[in-house]
C-alpha positions in Angstrom: -32.6 -300.7 76.1 -33.0 -297.1 75.0 -30.0 -295.2 76.3 -29.9 -291.7 77.2 -28.5 -289.1 75.2 -26.4 -286.9 76.9 -27.2 -283.3 76.4 -24.4 -282.0 74.3 -22.9 -278.4 75.3 -23.3 -276.0 72.7 -19.7 -275.5 72.7 -18.4 -278.9 72.1 -16.9 -280.0 69.2 -15.4 -276.4 68.5 -12.2 -277.3 66.7 -10.9 -274.1 64.9 -10.7 -270.9 67.0 -9.0 -267.8 65.8 -6.4 -266.1 67.9 -7.3 -263.3 70.4 -4.1 -261.4 70.6 -5.1 -257.9 69.5 -2.9 -254.9 69.8 -3.4 -252.4 72.7 -4.9 -249.8 70.2 -7.4 -252.2 69.2 -8.4 -252.9 72.5 -8.7 -249.4 73.3 -11.0 -249.0 70.2 -13.2 -252.3 71.0 -13.5 -250.5 74.7 -14.9 -247.7 73.4 -17.3 -249.7 71.3 -18.5 -251.6 73.9 -19.8 -248.6 75.8 -21.7 -247.5 72.5 -19.4 -245.6 70.8 -20.8 -246.4 67.1 -17.6 -244.7 65.2 -15.3 -247.1 66.9 -17.5 -250.5 66.2 -17.8 -249.2 62.6 -14.1 -249.1 62.7 -13.4 -252.7 64.2 -16.3 -253.7 61.5 -14.3 -252.6 58.4 -11.0 -254.0 60.0 -9.1 -257.1 60.4 -10.7 -256.9 64.0 -14.3 -257.3 62.7 -15.1 -259.8 65.5 -14.4 -257.4 68.0 -17.4 -255.1 66.3 -19.7 -258.3 66.3 -19.0 -259.0 69.6 -20.6 -255.6 70.7 -23.8 -256.6 68.7 -23.9 -260.1 70.3 -23.2 -258.7 73.6 -26.7 -256.6 72.9 -28.4 -259.8 72.2 -28.2 -259.9 68.5 -28.6 -263.4 67.1 -27.3 -263.0 64.1 -23.7 -261.9 65.6 -23.9 -264.7 68.0 -24.1 -266.9 65.0 -21.4 -265.3 63.5 -19.0 -265.4 66.2 -19.4 -269.1 66.7 -19.5 -270.0 62.9 -16.2 -268.0 62.5 -13.8 -269.1 65.2 -14.6 -267.0 67.8 -16.7 -269.6 70.3 -14.5 -268.5 72.9 -15.9 -264.8 73.0 -19.2 -266.3 72.4 -18.6 -268.5 75.6 -17.7 -265.6 77.8 -20.8 -263.6 76.8 -23.1 -266.9 77.6 -20.9 -267.1 80.8 -21.8 -263.4 81.7 -25.3 -264.3 81.4 -25.0 -266.9 83.9 -24.7 -269.7 81.4 -22.6 -272.3 83.9 -21.9 -274.6 80.7 -20.2 -272.0 79.0 -18.1 -270.9 82.0 -16.9 -274.4 82.8 -16.2 -274.3 79.1 -13.7 -271.7 79.1 -12.2 -272.8 82.0 -11.5 -276.6 80.8 -9.9 -274.8 78.0 -7.8 -272.6 79.5 -9.2 -269.4 78.5 -8.1 -268.0 81.8 -8.4 -264.3 81.0 -12.0 -264.7 79.4 -12.9 -266.8 82.4 -12.4 -264.2 84.7 -13.8 -261.6 82.7 -17.0 -263.8 82.1 -16.9 -264.1 86.2 -16.3 -260.3 86.5 -19.3 -259.3 84.0 -21.4 -261.2 86.2 -20.6 -259.2 89.4 -17.6 -261.3 90.8 -15.1 -258.6 92.3 -12.3 -260.9 92.8 -12.0 -261.8 89.1 -11.9 -257.9 88.6 -8.9 -258.0 91.1 -7.4 -261.4 89.3 -7.3 -259.6 86.0 -5.7 -256.6 87.5 -3.3 -258.8 89.8 -2.3 -260.6 86.2 -1.4 -257.5 84.3 -4.8 -257.7 82.4 -5.8 -253.8 83.4 -7.5 -253.4 80.5 -9.4 -256.4 80.1 -10.6 -255.4 83.9 -12.0 -252.1 82.7 -13.8 -253.7 79.6 -15.2 -256.6 81.9 -16.7 -253.6 84.1 -18.2 -251.9 80.9 -19.6 -255.5 79.8 -21.0 -255.9 83.6 -22.5 -252.5 83.2 -24.1 -252.8 79.5 -25.3 -256.6 80.7 -27.0 -254.5 83.7 -28.6 -252.5 81.4 -30.0 -254.7 79.3 -31.4 -257.0 82.5 -32.8 -253.9 83.9 -34.6 -253.0 80.7 -35.9 -256.6 80.3 -37.4 -256.7 83.5 -39.1 -252.8 83.2 -42.5 -253.6 83.8 -43.5 -250.3 82.3 -42.2 -251.5 78.6 -44.0 -253.3 75.9 -42.3 -256.0 74.5 -43.4 -258.3 71.3 -42.5 -261.6 72.0 
């Protein structure tokens, strides 16, 4: 009679993804932006690498930045952020779509030390460093969200 609708993953139907091939200098600027260097983030936002600057906002829970990544072909970056936050659908999506580096960054950003070792072993030391920075930022956000002494407008 009635068929159950299969729940869609928020990453299903993504067709056009932008390439993630960034020069090492850009990766260095991104790394600085992630740890809070606003000047580096502004440089990214005003460049052809705008997505990396927006990624920093998305990492820090800015909904409009998260939407921008999805709409503008960076669902793979958003999937990595979601997977760091514990979204298993996003993690599976990265794995199934062979985003091996982002997959291991997501695991490492959620505290998996073997994933960090995988990144280093496979020649992605720069991504291992960024992963540790992402883990630190996500831990700070979680700590602040769990702080019983903060008043939140919800």
